[in-house]
Each structure stands twice: as C-alpha cells, then as structure tokens.
Kinemage of the C-alpha trace (Angstrom):
@kinemage 1
@onewidth
@group {chain A} dominant
@subgroup {mainchain}
@vectorlist {calphas} color= white
{ca met a 1} P 27.897 70.477 53.860
{ca leu a 2} L 25.223 72.746 55.140
{ca asp a 3} L 23.146 75.075 52.394
{ca phe a 4} L 24.069 78.302 53.671
{ca ser a 5} L 20.580 79.502 52.877
{ca his a 6} L 19.414 78.405 56.669
{ca phe a 7} L 21.984 81.191 58.282
{ca asp a 8} L 21.486 83.946 55.469
{ca arg a 9} L 20.217 87.186 57.687
{ca arg a 10} L 21.062 89.517 54.422
{ca asn a 11} L 20.117 88.258 50.990
{ca tyr a 12} L 22.506 89.477 48.179
{ca pro a 13} L 21.600 88.815 45.093
{ca thr a 14} L 24.838 85.907 44.826
{ca val a 15} L 26.640 85.230 41.747
{ca ser a 16} L 28.995 82.969 40.868
{ca val a 17} L 32.453 82.448 42.046
{ca arg a 18} L 34.345 83.311 38.805
{ca glu a 19} L 32.056 86.604 38.121
{ca gly a 20} L 31.482 88.074 41.794
{ca tyr a 21} L 35.426 87.589 41.671
{ca arg a 22} L 35.803 89.321 38.513
{ca ala a 23} L 33.587 91.959 40.046
{ca trp a 24} L 35.368 92.274 42.680
{ca leu a 25} L 38.685 92.625 41.558
{ca pro a 26} L 38.594 97.000 41.478
{ca ser a 27} L 38.110 96.338 45.261
{ca tyr a 28} L 39.452 93.580 45.925
{ca ala a 29} L 43.215 94.712 47.294
{ca thr a 30} L 41.553 97.514 49.512
{ca thr a 31} L 38.599 95.467 51.188
{ca val a 32} L 40.041 91.506 52.124
{ca glu a 33} L 41.310 92.001 55.498
{ca asp a 34} L 44.740 91.024 56.846
{ca glu a 35} L 43.413 90.081 59.606
{ca met a 36} L 41.239 87.499 58.334
{ca asp a 37} L 44.110 85.009 56.564
{ca leu a 38} L 47.361 86.833 56.291
{ca val a 39} L 47.402 86.928 60.408
{ca leu a 40} L 46.325 83.254 60.811
{ca leu a 41} L 49.172 82.250 58.274
{ca ala a 42} L 51.614 84.081 60.633
{ca ala a 43} L 50.726 82.989 64.103
{ca leu a 44} L 51.794 79.655 62.856
{ca glu a 45} L 54.259 77.311 64.718
{ca ser a 46} L 54.323 73.975 62.527
{ca val a 47} L 55.486 75.223 59.124
{ca thr a 48} L 59.231 76.323 58.487
{ca trp a 49} L 58.401 78.145 55.731
{ca thr a 50} L 62.175 79.137 54.996
{ca ala a 51} L 63.283 75.044 54.149
{ca val a 52} L 59.976 74.866 51.281
{ca gly a 53} L 61.778 74.852 48.316
{ca his a 54} L 58.732 74.563 46.166
{ca ala a 55} L 55.130 75.129 46.862
{ca ala a 56} L 51.901 75.729 44.510
{ca asp a 57} L 48.631 78.606 45.846
{ca leu a 58} L 45.709 77.042 44.779
{ca gly a 59} L 42.882 80.077 44.336
{ca cys a 60} L 46.103 82.196 43.881
{ca gly a 61} L 43.982 85.290 43.307
{ca thr a 62} L 45.593 89.013 43.026
{ca gly a 63} L 48.458 87.492 44.552
{ca arg a 64} L 47.915 88.133 48.003
{ca thr a 65} L 48.638 85.349 49.979
{ca gly a 66} L 51.735 84.578 47.661
{ca ala a 67} L 53.499 87.880 48.165
{ca trp a 68} L 53.503 86.810 52.287
{ca leu a 69} L 55.006 83.360 50.892
{ca arg a 70} L 57.436 84.468 48.583
{ca ala a 71} L 58.807 87.737 51.955
{ca arg a 72} L 58.966 84.011 54.615
{ca gly a 73} L 61.621 82.895 51.363
{ca ile a 74} L 59.703 80.335 49.758
{ca ala a 75} L 62.155 79.567 46.556
{ca arg a 76} L 59.696 78.712 44.090
{ca leu a 77} L 56.204 79.258 43.564
{ca asp a 78} L 53.220 77.775 41.742
{ca gly a 79} L 49.522 79.483 41.762
{ca val a 80} L 46.053 78.350 40.176
{ca asp a 81} L 43.020 80.545 40.199
{ca leu a 82} L 39.842 80.009 38.193
{ca thr a 83} L 39.696 83.850 37.230
{ca pro a 84} L 41.480 84.673 34.498
{ca glu a 85} L 41.056 88.904 35.551
{ca met a 86} L 42.333 88.143 38.983
{ca leu a 87} L 45.641 86.275 37.244
{ca ala a 88} L 46.249 89.250 35.209
{ca val a 89} L 47.034 90.920 37.958
{ca ala a 90} L 49.319 88.722 39.960
{ca arg a 91} L 51.089 88.303 36.518
{ca arg a 92} L 51.699 91.606 36.974
{ca arg a 93} L 53.180 91.331 39.642
{ca asn a 94} L 56.337 88.919 39.079
{ca ile a 95} L 55.263 86.562 42.134
{ca tyr a 96} L 54.877 83.640 40.622
{ca asp a 97} L 56.965 81.529 38.523
{ca his a 98} L 54.246 79.565 37.179
{ca leu a 99} L 49.959 80.807 36.353
{ca leu a 100} L 47.759 78.750 35.628
{ca glu a 101} L 44.105 79.205 35.023
{ca ala a 102} L 42.401 76.159 35.940
{ca asp a 103} L 39.488 74.702 38.495
{ca ile a 104} L 42.066 74.035 42.320
{ca ala a 105} L 40.386 70.826 42.755
{ca ala a 106} L 42.192 69.976 38.888
{ca thr a 107} L 44.885 72.175 38.189
{ca gly a 108} L 46.441 70.052 35.833
{ca leu a 109} L 50.201 70.695 37.934
{ca gly a 110} L 52.841 67.781 38.754
{ca gly a 111} L 51.842 65.339 41.366
{ca gly a 112} L 54.538 64.388 44.207
{ca val a 113} L 56.492 67.468 44.057
{ca tyr a 114} L 54.985 69.939 46.322
{ca asp a 115} L 56.797 70.869 49.837
{ca leu a 116} L 53.026 73.362 50.238
{ca val a 117} L 50.000 73.624 49.048
{ca thr a 118} L 48.332 76.968 50.302
{ca thr a 119} L 44.499 77.608 50.089
{ca cys a 120} L 43.211 80.812 51.727
{ca leu a 121} L 39.484 81.743 51.800
{ca val a 122} L 38.249 78.710 49.474
{ca asp a 123} L 36.749 76.338 50.394
{ca glu a 124} L 33.259 78.582 51.573
{ca his a 125} L 33.012 78.424 47.427
{ca leu a 126} L 32.934 74.874 47.084
{ca arg a 127} L 29.572 72.624 47.234
{ca asp a 128} L 32.126 69.415 47.839
{ca leu a 129} L 35.265 69.754 49.847
{ca arg a 130} L 36.533 66.329 48.879
{ca pro a 131} L 37.911 67.187 45.900
{ca leu a 132} L 39.966 69.894 47.255
{ca tyr a 133} L 41.919 67.664 49.850
{ca arg a 134} L 42.171 65.110 46.789
{ca glu a 135} L 44.097 67.140 44.786
{ca ala a 136} L 45.867 69.064 47.838
{ca ser a 137} L 47.067 65.372 48.498
{ca arg a 138} L 48.106 64.045 45.403
{ca leu a 139} L 50.604 67.557 44.819
{ca leu a 140} L 52.339 67.085 48.145
{ca arg a 141} L 54.964 64.434 48.274
{ca pro a 142} L 55.579 62.742 51.101
{ca gly a 143} L 55.785 64.347 54.322
{ca gly a 144} L 54.445 67.481 52.488
{ca thr a 145} L 52.388 70.170 54.174
{ca tyr a 146} L 48.394 71.006 53.121
{ca val a 147} L 47.717 74.542 54.900
{ca leu a 148} L 43.923 76.047 54.296
{ca val a 149} L 42.677 79.170 55.735
{ca gly a 150} L 38.869 79.603 55.527
{ca tyr a 151} L 36.448 81.573 56.317
{ca his a 152} L 35.170 80.013 60.371
{ca pro a 153} L 31.633 78.158 59.700
{ca his a 154} L 30.628 79.583 63.165
{ca phe a 155} L 30.267 82.988 62.070
{ca ile a 156} L 28.660 82.096 58.999
{ca met a 157} L 26.326 80.352 60.495
{ca thr a 158} L 25.382 82.996 63.648
{ca ala a 159} L 25.915 86.284 61.938
{ca gly a 160} L 24.863 85.031 58.403
{ca ile a 161} L 27.153 86.727 56.318
{ca pro a 162} L 28.171 85.617 53.102
{ca thr a 163} L 31.499 86.180 51.291
{ca his a 164} L 30.827 89.610 49.161
{ca phe a 165} L 31.441 92.536 47.829
{ca asp a 166} L 29.695 95.892 47.031
{ca arg a 167} L 29.130 96.207 42.968
{ca ala a 168} L 28.291 100.421 43.258
{ca pro a 169} L 28.312 102.426 45.915
{ca gly a 170} L 25.176 100.400 48.485
{ca glu a 171} L 24.490 97.370 45.989
{ca ser a 172} L 26.208 94.429 47.951
{ca val a 173} L 26.344 90.946 45.958
{ca ala a 174} L 27.234 87.843 47.851
{ca ile a 175} L 29.416 84.858 46.294
{ca glu a 176} L 28.074 81.956 45.936
{ca thr a 177} L 28.617 80.400 50.196
{ca tyr a 178} L 28.321 77.353 51.103
{ca val a 179} L 29.128 76.171 55.459
{ca his a 180} L 31.626 72.967 56.161
{ca leu a 181} L 31.926 71.820 60.198
{ca phe a 182} L 35.268 71.203 60.843
{ca ser a 183} L 34.150 67.460 60.437
{ca asp a 184} L 34.076 68.026 56.744
{ca his a 185} L 37.707 69.153 56.948
{ca val a 186} L 38.810 65.638 58.634
{ca ala a 187} L 36.680 63.326 56.619
{ca ala a 188} L 37.891 65.175 53.819
{ca ala a 189} L 41.432 65.447 54.492
{ca arg a 190} L 41.656 61.603 56.101
{ca ala a 191} L 40.233 59.689 53.397
{ca val a 192} L 43.299 61.166 51.375
{ca asp a 193} L 46.260 60.226 53.709
{ca leu a 194} L 46.327 64.031 55.464
{ca ser a 195} L 46.714 64.528 59.279
{ca leu a 196} L 45.870 67.544 61.272
{ca ile a 197} L 49.040 68.543 62.997
{ca glu a 198} L 48.097 72.434 63.666
{ca met a 199} L 44.964 74.629 64.460
{ca arg a 200} L 44.828 78.019 64.358
{ca glu a 201} L 41.111 80.366 65.009
{ca arg a 202} L 40.817 84.514 64.891
{ca leu a 203} L 38.162 86.176 67.265
{ca val a 204} L 36.659 89.118 66.839
{ca asp a 205} L 39.087 91.952 68.985
{ca asp a 206} L 39.653 95.122 68.865
{ca arg a 207} L 41.475 95.068 66.214
{ca trp a 208} L 38.251 93.647 63.577
{ca ile a 209} L 36.282 95.620 65.301
{ca ala a 210} L 38.327 99.053 64.482
{ca leu a 211} L 38.048 97.960 61.060
{ca lys a 212} L 34.649 96.741 61.250
{ca pro a 213} L 32.469 98.508 64.143
{ca arg a 214} L 29.331 96.866 63.503
{ca trp a 215} L 30.649 93.509 63.871
{ca lys a 216} L 31.097 94.621 67.885
{ca pro a 217} L 28.093 92.293 68.738
{ca tyr a 218} L 30.342 89.202 67.712
{ca arg a 219} L 33.054 90.125 69.784
{ca asn a 220} L 35.320 86.894 70.800
{ca his a 221} L 33.658 84.731 67.849
{ca pro a 222} L 35.930 82.906 65.661
{ca val a 223} L 35.260 84.907 62.367
{ca ser a 224} L 38.307 82.930 60.626
{ca phe a 225} L 40.119 79.777 60.887
{ca ala a 226} L 43.576 78.142 59.500
{ca met a 227} L 44.491 73.724 59.997
{ca val a 228} L 48.021 72.403 59.062
{ca trp a 229} L 47.689 69.473 57.254
{ca his a 230} L 50.951 66.736 56.794
{ca lys a 231} L 51.256 64.178 53.841
{ca gly a 232} L 51.780 60.683 55.210
{ca thr a 233} L 55.586 59.145 54.183
{ca gln a 234} L 54.066 55.635 53.399
C-alpha cells in the first residue's frame, strides 16, 4: 500500500468511507459512470454468469453491481455494505435475497457456499487488501470465482485524483483513498489459494472524454481494472 498523499493533486478535505458514502448518496446514482466498472464486467470472458447459482456482492452499495448481476441471470444474490443509508436504497430495489450491514472483510456470511464473489470500486478505500482477499476466499466454494473491479492505481498516481464527490456545488470532498499496486493484489490472493485467470483494463477513450472533458490529457491511460480469481479445488 502506498500513501495517497504523495500523489494528491486536489487536496480535497477527506472523510471516512461511511461518512463519505452517506453524504454522496443523493447524487451517487447520477455521478458513478458505468464506464468505470460495468463495462469491464461485461468484457470478462472467463465468467459464465448464467451458471452462477449463488453470489455475494461485497460493498454492494445501492445495488448497481447487483442489478447488473441479476440481469445476467444470477439465481441467488446476497449483499454486504458498511453504509446503512446505501443498504436502504438497495433494499427498496429488491435485488438481493439477503442484505447485511457489515465490514466486507468480516461479513458474517456462511463460508464455502458461494460460486461467485464480487467487489466493485471498493479496494481503493482499504488500507490493507489481505483481509478482503481472505474473506472472499473463505466465502467461495472450491472452484469458485472472485471478481474484483477497482480504480486503477496508475490513474490514481498519475492524475492524483481520489475517489470524491460534491457535497454541495463547488464543495468537493474526498473519501479515504489508498494506492495498491497489482503486486499487492497478487500477494494477497496467492496467500489464500486464489489464482488469477483473467485481467482487463479500461482506458480513457472518446467515451470517457465525452463524459469528463477534463480527462483529455489522460487519453489512453488506464482508469479502472478487473481481475478474475479462481479458488483451488484442493
């Protein structure tokens, strides 16, 4: 883990994850772009979504990822999030079979029962990746799949932009952000019997620049990534 302060170019006031997502909730649905995460999920070739019987969505928030998974035929879906206000929105959407307010590194869900575990746009808020990977591995049945989509460390370091939102017009606030190299992910995964089977990176392109014209200097830089991990059968 690298200290984000070395790369910070915005110097926004910073709040905790729970406080930040609680305050972001009113505008969250209109400010998080599908290009960041859902496009990457759709590009994955190693996951047969319709074959997934039971999935857990860690850091489920308002249910963006959950709605996408349901639309791909996921039969049973549980969600976990730290922010009760986000969970209230997800609950009203009737996406999940079960929703829990808990730390994603200590969910309280049953171990060894899930075909698929997902985590989207969460890892940059974690000081240490190892508890997340331990929990994902614990939840998966042997042969199961863990999909993690994240904010690309290259973009965080190059652009110096933390996860942030506008609390009021002209008042930008950062949510606690950390930088994890891909080697950190690999080390955390290897320690809990997870093997990388696919990886995708999303580059800043014309579609991104149309959404965020100020990102034009970052054309062709990677802004997000997806990793697919397989749990061993032994």
